[in-house]
N, C-alpha and C positions, 0 to 999 in steps of 0.2 A: 578408370577416372571416381567410379564411386567407392571405390575401396580405397582411395587418396582421400575423397572426401567424409569415407568414414576415418580412417587413422589421423587427421590435420583435426580434427572433431575432437579425437579421445587425445588428442595434446594438451587442446582445450579444458577437460572434464575436470570433475572436483577432484576425481580418483589419480591421488598423487600414485598410487604404485604403476598405476597402465599406462603410466609418463616412456616407462622404460621400455615397456613393449612396443606401443606406439611408436617410436622413436628407431626402434631397432627393427621394428617392420617397414619403418619407410628408409633403414638404409641397404637392406635386402631389395625392396625395389629398383633402389634408387642406381645402387649396382649392375641387378639382374637386367635392368630396362632404360634403356640412358635414356628412350624418347620421355621418360615420366620425372624426368630428373627438372626440366620446365613447369608441367601442369603443379608437381609438388609446392614449389615454389609459389607458384601465381594462387593457389589454396593459400597462402597464408602461415606455411611451416616453418619460415627459414625466422620468423622472431621469436616462434615457440622453441624451436631447437637452442637457440642462443641464452633462453630464459632461464631452458633448463642444464647449462654449462652452469650454473647456479645453482642449480639444488643442493640440496644437504644429500640428497641420495645418489650414494657414487653410480650407482647402476644407471639409473636417466643423464648423471653426465657422459659417464662413458658411450652409450647409447645416442647420446645430442651430438655429442662428440663425430661419433663412427658415421649418423646420418652427413652432417655436415662436410666431412671429408669427401663421403661420396657425389652432396653435389657439389661441391667446389672443381671436379673435374669438369666440368662444364664453363668454363668460359666467360658469358655471360651473363654466368649469377656468380662470378665472386666477389665483381665490384658492390656485387646486391648485399651480399652477407657482411662486407666488412662495413659497408653503410651502414649498416644495423646493428654496430660498434660489437660485433664481433671477436674484432683481435686485444683487445683488453680482455675478458672472459676466459681465452682461449689460453691464454696467455699466464693468467690465475688455474687456470685447470691443468696446462702444466706443471704448477710448481706444489701444488698440494693435491695435484689429484691421483687417483689407482694406477695400476702399473696399466690397465687398460685403457682407463682413460689417456693418461701420460700419449700413447703411444697412439691413438687414434688423432688424440690433439695436435700432436707432432705432422700425422701426414695431411692436416687441415691446413695447417701452416705452408707445408711444402708445397700444398697445390697452390693456396694466395700469397705464397711470396714468387711465383711467377709471374707476374703483374708490379714493374718498378714502384709504382706509390706506394702499393702496399706493403713492398720491404722495408721501405721508412720508417710507418706506419708499427708494423713487427719488431727494429731492433729497437726504434723506439719504447716498446711496451716493454723492455725487459727481456725478449726471449731467447737471449745467444745463451746467457750461463746458462739456464736450464735445458738448452738443447744440448749442451754440449756435456753436463752434466747425465744427461740420457744417452748422448753416443758412449758414454763409459759406462756405464751400469746400467743402461735400462733392464727390458725384455727383449727378446728376441723378436718381438715384432713395434717396438718400442725402437730400438736400434737404428733398422734400416728407413725408416720414418724422422729417425732426428738426421740421419748422414744427408737426406734427402734436402731438408729443408735448410740447415747450413748449405748443403749446395749451390740452393738457390739463390740464400742470401749474398754471399762470395759473388756476386757477380758484383754489389758495389764497392768502387776502391775503398770510400772512408768506411766501410762495414769488415773489409778485410784485416783491420788494425786491432778491431775491437773482438774480433771472433780469434784471431792469436792471443790475445789480452785475457779471453777468456777458456783459454787453456787447449785452447782445440789442435795446436799443431801433434804434441804427444798420441792425445787421440786417437784423431786422425792415422798416423805412422800405424800407430798399433792395431787399429784398425783394418788394416789392409797388410797384417804379414801375415804369415803363414797360420799359421795356429786359429784364421777367421775362416767360413766355406768361401772357396773363390768359388761356390757355383752359387750365391746370393747376388745379381745383377744387376739391381735399384741399389742396394747402399756401396756393392761397389763402386758405381759409375759416380753414385754422388760425393764419395769420400778422394775420388780422383778429380771430380769437377772440382769442387773444392779447393782440391792444392794447387789445379791448374789454374785457378782462378788468384790464387792466395801469391802466387809467385810471380803475380806481373807488377808485382812491388819489390825490385833488388832486396831491400831489406828482408823481406819476408823470405824471399830466394833462399839468403844463408841462412836464416833461421831453419830454415826448413830439412834446409841440407845437412844440417847440425847435429837435427832430431833424426835421423837415418830415414828420413821420407825417397831420396835417391835408392838407398836398396831393398827398399820391402815394393817398389816400384816396378824397380828388375825383374825383380825374383816374379811379379804378377805378370808382368809384359810376355815372361817367355815360358808362363809354367803351365802345360797342359791341365786343359778344364776350366782354367779359370774364365768361367764367363765373362768377361770385363776388362780381360787383356787390352785391347784396344784400348779403350778409357782409361786402363794404367801407363800403355806406349806412348800418349798423347801426353798425360799428364808429368810422363821421363821427359820427352823433348821441350819442354814448358821449363822446366825445372833445371832442365843440364841442356840447354839450347845448342851448346859448342862440343867436343869432343875436348876443348880443354876446363870447361865446366865438370866434363863426367869425370877427369883424370883429378881436379880439384874435389872434389868431391871424395873420390877414393881415398884419395892421400889425408881429409881429412880424415876419414876412418881410421887408417892406418894411424894416426897422429892419437889416436882419441884409445886405439889398441895402448899403446904402449907405453902412454900416460897411466892409464888403469893398471897393468903388470906390474910399473916403479911404484904405483903406491900402496896395490897388491904385497909386492918383495920388502917393501917398505915396514909394512906391518902381519905378514905374513900368520899368527897364529892369533892375531887383533884382528880382522881383515869390518874394514867400514862393513853397513849389512849393505848402506849405496851404492860403494861401489861393487857392488859383490852382484845387486840386481842388477848395476846395467853389462856387468860383465856377463854376466847370466845372459840378456837380452841379447847384447852381443854377438853371444855362441851361435845363440838360434838364429838372429839375423845371416850371418857365417856357416851354417848346416844349411842356409835356403840357396845362399849361391852357390856354394857347394853341389843341390841338388839340382842345377839346369844343367848339369851334365848330363847328358844320355845316350836314346834314338834322335834320331836327326828329325829335326820336326822346324817351324813357322819362329822366326826367330833366334838359328842358331845362322852363323856368320862363318864359321869354321868349321869344318871337317874332319875330322881324325880317322883315316882309311885302313884298320891294320891288318897284320897279315894273316887275321882267321875268317877276314870277311867282314866283320865290324865295321859303324861307322861308328862315331862317338862326336856329337856337336856339341861345340863352346861358344862360345865370346870373344870377341877378337877384342872390346874391347879390356876385360878382365886381365884377359891372358897377355896383351903385351903392356898393360898396364903392371903389374904381378912378377913377369918375368923377362931379364934381357935380352933372354936365349928368344922368345917366343918372338919380344918386339924388334930384333934383327930378320929373324925368320919369317913374318909374318908384314916386312917392310914395305912399301910400296913397287922398290925394285927388285921383289924374288918373284920367282912362279907359285911362290906357297903364297904371296901376298895376293898376286891377282887373281888367280884360281881360288881362294878361300879355302884349299885343300893339303891336307898334311901328311905326309907318309912318316908313321912315327919307329923308330925304330925296332927293328922285328926279332930282337933280341930279348926283348921283355914283351908280355903278354899285354893283351886287350885290357886284362883287370886292372892289371899297373898302371898303363896310361888312363885308364879313365880315374884311376884314382888320385894321380897328378896331376890331372890337368883339375877335376875337381876342387885341390888344394890348393892351384893358381886361383881361383875362382874365389876363393875364400881369401885371399891373402894371406896362405900357409897356415890358418888357423881351423880347418875342418876337422874331425874324431878322424884318427888315425884309424888303418884295421884293423881289426880285432886280433889276426894270429901274426904268431911272429914270422910265419916263412912271407907273407905279406906285405911285413914291413921291412925284412930283409929284401924283399926284390923294388920298394916301393923308394929305400935307402938307396938305390945300384942305382936309380933309375935318376934318384933326383942327381947326382951327383954329374952324371951325363949331360943335364941340360942345367947346369948352373950356368951364369955369365955372367960376363965384368956390368958391375954397376952402371945403372942404367943414365938417362943426359938430367942434369942437376943432383950427381947422388942415387935417384932411389935407390932406394933399398932392393931385391930380389927375395921375391917371398918363397923361392927353392930354399934357399940357404936356411928360413925358417922351420921349411916341409925339412932337410936336412937336419938341423938342428935337435929338433921334436922325434925323428926316429932315430939319432945316433942316441939320446935318452932314452926313447925307447925298451930300444935292442939292449944297450949296455943291461937296465936293469933284469931282462929276462935271461941275461947269463946265470947258466947254472955248471957245475959239476957234467951235467950227463944232456947240452948242448952244444956246451963251447966249441965243440971239435967240427958236429954239420955245421955251427955255424959259421967258421971262418973259412970252410970248401966255398957255400955259399957267396962269401962277402970277395972271395978269392977273384973274381970276374973284375969287379968292382976295383 
């Protein structure tokens, strides 16, 4: 206690340069020993730390926010922090502070937002826009804290529309994409929580689908090493509560691909930069969907047992949506549909089957194999699993793979390989 009293006395002192060090020391003590949080508050630290948020010393600001973040972990201290006027000061620092200051401020707001009355104060003080900005382009410490704060604020229905109006949806979807670390448990949970809350509103659920949320959540839900896979699955269930919702999400993705391809073809040498950026983003999403295919793991509900003993896991939803052949093969009245086990054609290698399954996961848009031999085998295999158009005339993604393989093989023809190529294609 003597140390606490001494540190609080330093916060009251006239030496402005010592305020930052005292605040940092209080933050460390609060984090190291939770039992000291109440004594620190009772010693009078709270109003002094809140005053430091308005200091002209950016270092003092950041450490004051850090100390408040550590103290706000205590649910009994949160109302005291709020009653002393911390929220407006925190939001001001969130707008104009240093990167470190913004990160700790977002963390403090995330703890305070656990209390419903405080959420209204935080939103009313104008925190949403700077929080979304921090989630988009903040520091590695700031983004996770912003994700948590937005997640808690999204609990309130009126706030959900404001979060979307602040531009959060594309930022959240990008934040959950495979380009970010799946090992970051807290921010991943925060972003998933936000999407889960937003999708209680039907209009916002549609907007989330249009921004590609279903794809990134599906990838994260099945990705090995994703610390927040359970949160992704919960958000995905909220976004696509029925098989029909999931089908519509995938159908919308297919339409988007077609529209972008048509726009590209109409202006082949002058492709719009926005279109190109969207196509690049889609390409990454498709690669992620294809990457779900691999050794059998939790989340796979179809297993391909190859002749060489390799077992390849896949998604029934993606396969049956992409291919009328697999829609029929995995139907409710078939052996494969009931067991979830497929014995693939033994005339083709497990590598070819793995590539084809990946292509179907990506609706026919994953990168083709690099070698000519692999492309030829894929061409023969996809020819064997072509089906009739599905219900409602839904396109067969295998047809897209077939056409892409044909073009790639044709472009590879030369006098030195044409005979070998014809011999390999003959079984097809």
